[in-house]
C-alpha positions in Angstrom: 102.6 -16.3 49.4 105.0 -14.1 47.5 106.9 -14.3 44.5 108.8 -11.7 41.9 108.2 -14.0 38.8 105.8 -12.1 36.6 102.7 -13.6 36.6 100.8 -15.5 34.1 98.1 -13.4 31.7 94.7 -12.9 33.6 92.1 -14.4 34.1 94.3 -15.2 37.3 93.9 -12.9 40.0 96.8 -10.9 41.5 98.4 -13.1 44.4 97.5 -10.2 46.8 93.2 -10.0 46.0 91.9 -10.8 49.2 89.3 -12.5 47.8 92.1 -15.1 46.4 92.8 -15.9 50.2 89.8 -16.5 51.1 89.7 -19.0 48.3 92.8 -20.4 49.1 92.1 -20.5 53.0 89.0 -22.3 52.8 90.2 -24.9 50.4 92.9 -25.7 52.7 90.3 -25.8 55.8 87.9 -28.1 53.7 91.0 -30.6 53.3 92.6 -30.1 57.2 88.7 -30.7 58.4 87.6 -33.6 56.4 84.8 -32.2 54.1 87.1 -31.9 50.6 89.6 -34.2 49.3 92.9 -32.9 47.7 91.7 -33.1 44.3 88.7 -31.4 45.4 89.7 -29.0 47.1 92.2 -27.9 43.9 89.1 -28.1 41.9 87.0 -25.9 43.7 89.9 -23.7 44.6 91.2 -23.3 40.4 87.8 -22.4 39.5 86.6 -19.7 42.4 90.2 -18.5 42.1 89.8 -18.0 37.6 86.2 -16.5 38.5 87.4 -14.0 41.1 90.8 -13.2 38.7 87.7 -12.1 36.3 86.2 -10.2 38.4 89.3 -8.1 39.2 89.7 -8.1 35.1 86.3 -6.7 35.1 87.1 -3.6 37.5 90.4 -3.0 36.2 89.1 -2.8 32.4 85.7 -2.7 31.8 85.2 -3.7 28.2 88.2 -5.6 27.9 88.4 -9.4 28.4 90.9 -9.5 29.8 93.4 -6.8 32.0 94.9 -4.4 29.4 93.7 -2.4 27.6 92.1 -4.4 23.9 89.0 -3.6 23.6 86.5 -7.5 24.2 87.7 -9.8 20.8 90.7 -7.8 20.3 93.5 -9.1 18.9 96.2 -10.1 21.9 99.3 -10.5 19.6 
């Protein structure tokens, strides 16, 4: 799925993140094969999606607590 709208502020991973695709695919598969309820799959995907976004942000900007140029604990506003 792609979108032309801007993504929210991190720690959300970019839509083309390969790990995010795996997380979403696993959530869909777990619902389809009865291993998880929809609610369980959404929670699992949300937690792991947030984590993948955090990793992507750290890779993009070591020392930052989000994607961008401000140092950790910097004023974002």
